[in-house]
Biopython code that builds the backbone (N, CA, C, O; Angstrom):
import numpy as np
from Bio.PDB.StructureBuilder import StructureBuilder

atoms = [
    (1, "MET", "N", (-20.980, -1.959, -6.329)),
    (1, "MET", "CA", (-21.856, -1.741, -5.227)),
    (1, "MET", "C", (-20.898, -0.805, -4.126)),
    (1, "MET", "O", (-19.743, -1.117, -3.838)),
    (2, "ILE", "N", (-21.489, 0.194, -3.668)),
    (2, "ILE", "CA", (-21.069, 1.149, -2.635)),
    (2, "ILE", "C", (-20.927, 0.570, -1.415)),
    (2, "ILE", "O", (-21.990, 0.094, -1.018)),
    (3, "ASN", "N", (-19.924, 0.420, -0.601)),
    (3, "ASN", "CA", (-20.152, 0.061, 0.837)),
    (3, "ASN", "C", (-20.042, 1.492, 1.593)),
    (3, "ASN", "O", (-18.932, 2.014, 1.682)),
    (4, "GLU", "N", (-21.097, 2.080, 2.098)),
    (4, "GLU", "CA", (-21.169, 3.298, 2.661)),
    (4, "GLU", "C", (-20.440, 3.116, 4.181)),
    (4, "GLU", "O", (-20.000, 4.061, 4.837)),
    (5, "SER", "N", (-20.413, 1.822, 4.559)),
    (5, "SER", "CA", (-19.398, 1.773, 6.005)),
    (5, "SER", "C", (-17.964, 1.943, 5.737)),
    (5, "SER", "O", (-17.190, 2.039, 6.689)),
    (6, "ILE", "N", (-17.515, 1.991, 4.452)),
    (6, "ILE", "CA", (-15.851, 1.952, 4.486)),
    (6, "ILE", "C", (-15.675, 3.388, 3.660)),
    (6, "ILE", "O", (-15.781, 3.416, 2.434)),
    (7, "GLY", "N", (-15.464, 4.285, 4.257)),
    (7, "GLY", "CA", (-15.213, 5.546, 3.541)),
    (7, "GLY", "C", (-13.736, 5.482, 3.065)),
    (7, "GLY", "O", (-12.890, 4.815, 3.661)),
    (8, "CYS", "N", (-13.417, 6.396, 1.685)),
    (8, "CYS", "CA", (-12.147, 6.078, 1.190)),
    (8, "CYS", "C", (-11.789, 7.252, 0.549)),
    (8, "CYS", "O", (-12.755, 7.744, -0.035)),
    (9, "LYS", "N", (-10.669, 7.944, 0.429)),
    (9, "LYS", "CA", (-10.234, 8.876, -0.463)),
    (9, "LYS", "C", (-9.208, 8.547, -1.356)),
    (9, "LYS", "O", (-8.813, 9.363, -2.189)),
    (10, "VAL", "N", (-8.722, 7.375, -1.249)),
    (10, "VAL", "CA", (-7.668, 7.084, -2.200)),
    (10, "VAL", "C", (-8.125, 6.685, -3.666)),
    (10, "VAL", "O", (-8.436, 5.542, -4.001)),
    (11, "THR", "N", (-8.120, 7.608, -4.346)),
    (11, "THR", "CA", (-8.700, 7.611, -5.956)),
    (11, "THR", "C", (-7.670, 6.575, -6.647)),
    (11, "THR", "O", (-8.174, 5.925, -7.563)),
    (12, "ALA", "N", (-6.542, 6.356, -6.409)),
    (12, "ALA", "CA", (-5.677, 5.503, -7.124)),
    (12, "ALA", "C", (-5.878, 4.081, -6.914)),
    (12, "ALA", "O", (-5.211, 3.321, -7.615)),
    (13, "CYS", "N", (-6.809, 3.521, -5.937)),
    (13, "CYS", "CA", (-7.135, 2.262, -5.704)),
    (13, "CYS", "C", (-8.156, 1.806, -6.867)),
    (13, "CYS", "O", (-8.906, 2.632, -7.387)),
    (14, "LYS", "N", (-8.147, 0.570, -7.213)),
    (14, "LYS", "CA", (-9.049, 0.067, -8.035)),
    (14, "LYS", "C", (-10.561, -0.163, -7.417)),
    (14, "LYS", "O", (-11.501, -0.349, -8.191)),
    (15, "PHE", "N", (-10.731, -0.145, -6.155)),
    (15, "PHE", "CA", (-11.790, -0.481, -5.341)),
    (15, "PHE", "C", (-12.437, 0.742, -4.864)),
    (15, "PHE", "O", (-13.460, 0.681, -4.181)),
    (16, "HIS", "N", (-11.889, 1.849, -5.192)),
    (16, "HIS", "CA", (-12.492, 3.201, -4.842)),
    (16, "HIS", "C", (-13.885, 3.479, -5.771)),
    (16, "HIS", "O", (-13.908, 3.227, -6.976)),
    (17, "ASP", "N", (-14.770, 3.905, -5.203)),
    (17, "ASP", "CA", (-15.859, 4.157, -6.142)),
    (17, "ASP", "C", (-15.663, 5.788, -6.779)),
    (17, "ASP", "O", (-15.391, 6.737, -6.044)),
    (18, "GLU", "N", (-15.834, 5.899, -8.101)),
    (18, "GLU", "CA", (-15.375, 7.145, -8.730)),
    (18, "GLU", "C", (-16.273, 8.425, -8.343)),
    (18, "GLU", "O", (-15.892, 9.595, -8.313)),
    (19, "SER", "N", (-17.771, 7.843, -8.004)),
    (19, "SER", "CA", (-18.745, 8.975, -7.810)),
    (19, "SER", "C", (-18.682, 9.407, -6.574)),
    (19, "SER", "O", (-19.002, 10.591, -6.465)),
    (20, "LYS", "N", (-18.332, 8.780, -5.432)),
    (20, "LYS", "CA", (-18.210, 9.244, -3.934)),
    (20, "LYS", "C", (-17.041, 8.506, -3.382)),
    (20, "LYS", "O", (-16.427, 7.581, -3.913)),
    (21, "ASN", "N", (-16.819, 9.121, -2.124)),
    (21, "ASN", "CA", (-15.547, 8.763, -1.511)),
    (21, "ASN", "C", (-15.798, 7.338, -0.681)),
    (21, "ASN", "O", (-15.525, 7.345, 0.519)),
    (22, "TYR", "N", (-16.235, 6.296, -1.198)),
    (22, "TYR", "CA", (-16.393, 4.970, -0.724)),
    (22, "TYR", "C", (-15.752, 3.866, -1.252)),
    (22, "TYR", "O", (-15.533, 3.890, -2.463)),
    (23, "CYS", "N", (-15.401, 2.897, -0.607)),
    (23, "CYS", "CA", (-14.775, 1.547, -1.060)),
    (23, "CYS", "C", (-15.826, 0.703, -1.492)),
    (23, "CYS", "O", (-16.868, 0.673, -0.836)),
    (24, "THR", "N", (-15.674, -0.058, -2.615)),
    (24, "THR", "CA", (-16.668, -1.044, -3.167)),
    (24, "THR", "C", (-16.586, -2.447, -2.650)),
    (24, "THR", "O", (-17.359, -3.349, -2.973)),
    (25, "LEU", "N", (-15.552, -2.556, -1.793)),
    (25, "LEU", "CA", (-15.137, -3.963, -1.253)),
    (25, "LEU", "C", (-16.270, -4.029, -0.006)),
    (25, "LEU", "O", (-16.699, -3.050, 0.604)),
    (26, "ASP", "N", (-16.622, -5.355, 0.200)),
    (26, "ASP", "CA", (-17.482, -5.597, 1.465)),
    (26, "ASP", "C", (-16.727, -5.509, 2.745)),
    (26, "ASP", "O", (-17.198, -5.037, 3.780)),
    (27, "VAL", "N", (-15.467, -6.016, 2.606)),
    (27, "VAL", "CA", (-14.545, -5.998, 3.972)),
    (27, "VAL", "C", (-13.239, -5.631, 3.440)),
    (27, "VAL", "O", (-12.866, -6.015, 2.332)),
    (28, "ILE", "N", (-12.496, -4.852, 4.251)),
    (28, "ILE", "CA", (-11.076, -4.544, 3.880)),
    (28, "ILE", "C", (-10.107, -4.847, 4.861)),
    (28, "ILE", "O", (-10.484, -4.735, 6.028)),
    (29, "LYS", "N", (-9.001, -5.189, 4.664)),
    (29, "LYS", "CA", (-7.764, -5.634, 5.510)),
    (29, "LYS", "C", (-7.068, -4.617, 5.933)),
    (29, "LYS", "O", (-6.398, -4.009, 5.098)),
    (30, "VAL", "N", (-7.055, -4.200, 7.279)),
    (30, "VAL", "CA", (-6.157, -2.989, 7.860)),
    (30, "VAL", "C", (-4.832, -3.720, 8.406)),
    (30, "VAL", "O", (-4.782, -4.727, 9.114)),
    (31, "THR", "N", (-3.774, -2.951, 7.892)),
    (31, "THR", "CA", (-2.484, -3.610, 8.221)),
    (31, "THR", "C", (-1.676, -2.504, 9.128)),
    (31, "THR", "O", (-2.097, -1.350, 9.219)),
    (32, "HIS", "N", (-0.463, -2.953, 9.802)),
    (32, "HIS", "CA", (0.393, -1.968, 10.212)),
    (32, "HIS", "C", (1.505, -1.856, 9.187)),
    (32, "HIS", "O", (1.771, -2.787, 8.427)),
    (33, "ASN", "N", (2.190, -0.623, 9.181)),
    (33, "ASN", "CA", (3.253, -0.556, 8.106)),
    (33, "ASN", "C", (4.707, -0.178, 8.811)),
    (33, "ASN", "O", (5.654, 0.383, 8.259)),
    (34, "THR", "N", (4.633, -0.582, 10.012)),
    (34, "THR", "CA", (5.855, -0.588, 10.676)),
    (34, "THR", "C", (6.359, -1.607, 11.428)),
    (34, "THR", "O", (5.558, -2.520, 11.630)),
    (35, "VAL", "N", (7.480, -1.732, 11.920)),
    (35, "VAL", "CA", (7.877, -3.206, 12.319)),
    (35, "VAL", "C", (7.402, -3.425, 13.942)),
    (35, "VAL", "O", (7.424, -4.501, 14.538)),
    (36, "SER", "N", (6.997, -2.202, 14.457)),
    (36, "SER", "CA", (6.563, -2.703, 15.830)),
    (36, "SER", "C", (5.002, -2.298, 15.674)),
    (36, "SER", "O", (4.517, -1.918, 14.607)),
    (37, "ASP", "N", (4.235, -2.440, 16.969)),
    (37, "ASP", "CA", (3.049, -2.454, 16.794)),
    (37, "ASP", "C", (2.410, -0.853, 16.593)),
    (37, "ASP", "O", (3.002, 0.108, 17.083)),
    (38, "ALA", "N", (1.220, -0.707, 15.865)),
    (38, "ALA", "CA", (0.958, 0.513, 15.622)),
    (38, "ALA", "C", (0.416, 1.553, 16.912)),
    (38, "ALA", "O", (-0.395, 1.169, 17.756)),
    (39, "THR", "N", (0.868, 2.582, 16.897)),
    (39, "THR", "CA", (0.664, 3.514, 18.101)),
    (39, "THR", "C", (-0.291, 4.831, 17.604)),
    (39, "THR", "O", (-0.933, 5.557, 18.363)),
    (40, "CYS", "N", (-0.214, 4.943, 16.138)),
    (40, "CYS", "CA", (-1.114, 5.989, 15.684)),
    (40, "CYS", "C", (-1.576, 5.827, 14.196)),
    (40, "CYS", "O", (-1.014, 4.982, 13.499)),
    (41, "VAL", "N", (-2.490, 6.536, 13.730)),
    (41, "VAL", "CA", (-3.137, 6.332, 12.524)),
    (41, "VAL", "C", (-2.036, 6.138, 11.334)),
    (41, "VAL", "O", (-2.167, 5.248, 10.494)),
    (42, "CYS", "N", (-1.010, 6.991, 11.336)),
    (42, "CYS", "CA", (0.061, 6.981, 10.611)),
    (42, "CYS", "C", (0.961, 5.843, 10.578)),
    (42, "CYS", "O", (1.935, 5.877, 9.826)),
    (43, "ASP", "N", (0.707, 4.735, 11.396)),
    (43, "ASP", "CA", (1.235, 3.579, 11.589)),
    (43, "ASP", "C", (0.640, 2.246, 10.556)),
    (43, "ASP", "O", (1.163, 1.181, 10.226)),
    (44, "THR", "N", (-0.613, 2.834, 10.259)),
    (44, "THR", "CA", (-1.658, 1.766, 9.464)),
    (44, "THR", "C", (-1.911, 2.083, 8.106)),
    (44, "THR", "O", (-1.935, 3.240, 7.688)),
    (45, "ASP", "N", (-2.127, 0.934, 7.311)),
    (45, "ASP", "CA", (-2.513, 0.918, 5.950)),
    (45, "ASP", "C", (-3.660, 0.300, 5.513)),
    (45, "ASP", "O", (-4.188, -0.446, 6.338)),
    (46, "CYS", "N", (-4.227, 0.415, 4.367)),
    (46, "CYS", "CA", (-5.207, -0.591, 3.839)),
    (46, "CYS", "C", (-4.598, -1.575, 3.156)),
    (46, "CYS", "O", (-4.121, -1.372, 2.039)),
    (47, "GLY", "N", (-4.557, -2.665, 3.720)),
    (47, "GLY", "CA", (-3.943, -3.971, 3.022)),
    (47, "GLY", "C", (-4.798, -4.598, 1.972)),
    (47, "GLY", "O", (-4.370, -5.623, 1.441)),
    (48, "SER", "N", (-5.902, -4.135, 1.621)),
    (48, "SER", "CA", (-6.746, -4.320, 0.547)),
    (48, "SER", "C", (-6.453, -3.608, -0.714)),
    (48, "SER", "O", (-6.991, -3.984, -1.756)),
    (49, "PHE", "N", (-5.616, -2.578, -0.692)),
    (49, "PHE", "CA", (-5.545, -1.640, -1.736)),
    (49, "PHE", "C", (-4.730, -2.392, -2.969)),
    (49, "PHE", "O", (-3.668, -2.998, -2.826)),
    (50, "GLU", "N", (-5.364, -2.242, -4.053)),
    (50, "GLU", "CA", (-4.707, -2.505, -5.275)),
    (50, "GLU", "C", (-4.694, -1.254, -6.283)),
    (50, "GLU", "O", (-5.615, -0.441, -6.368)),
    (51, "PRO", "N", (-3.571, -1.227, -6.991)),
    (51, "PRO", "CA", (-3.441, -0.167, -7.754)),
    (51, "PRO", "C", (-4.650, 0.069, -8.846)),
    (51, "PRO", "O", (-5.180, -0.911, -9.370)),
    (52, "GLY", "N", (-5.005, 1.215, -9.119)),
    (52, "GLY", "CA", (-6.387, 1.223, -9.829)),
    (52, "GLY", "C", (-6.550, 1.220, -11.235)),
    (52, "GLY", "O", (-5.784, 0.529, -11.907)),
    (53, "LYS", "N", (-7.428, 1.886, -11.772)),
    (53, "LYS", "CA", (-7.808, 1.780, -13.363)),
    (53, "LYS", "C", (-6.861, 2.486, -14.200)),
    (53, "LYS", "O", (-7.007, 2.500, -15.422)),
]
sb = StructureBuilder()
sb.init_structure("model")
sb.init_model(0)
sb.init_chain("A")
sb.init_seg("    ")
for serial, (resi, resn, name, xyz) in enumerate(atoms, 1):
    if name == "N":
        sb.init_residue(resn, " ", resi, " ")
    sb.init_atom(name, np.array(xyz, "f"), 0.0, 1.0, " ", f" {name:<3s}", serial, name[0])
structure = sb.get_structure()
């Protein structure tokens, strides 16, 4: 099932829909990738990412 509320371009993720740029999960977890609080988009990651197929 495609969740059209969660756009995704990470084709290496197992939850990426191959036919469209969407995530197949119902909910994702967004995390920060720095030791301090996030201040821009580059400081965040998808914590739901798993290596793909």
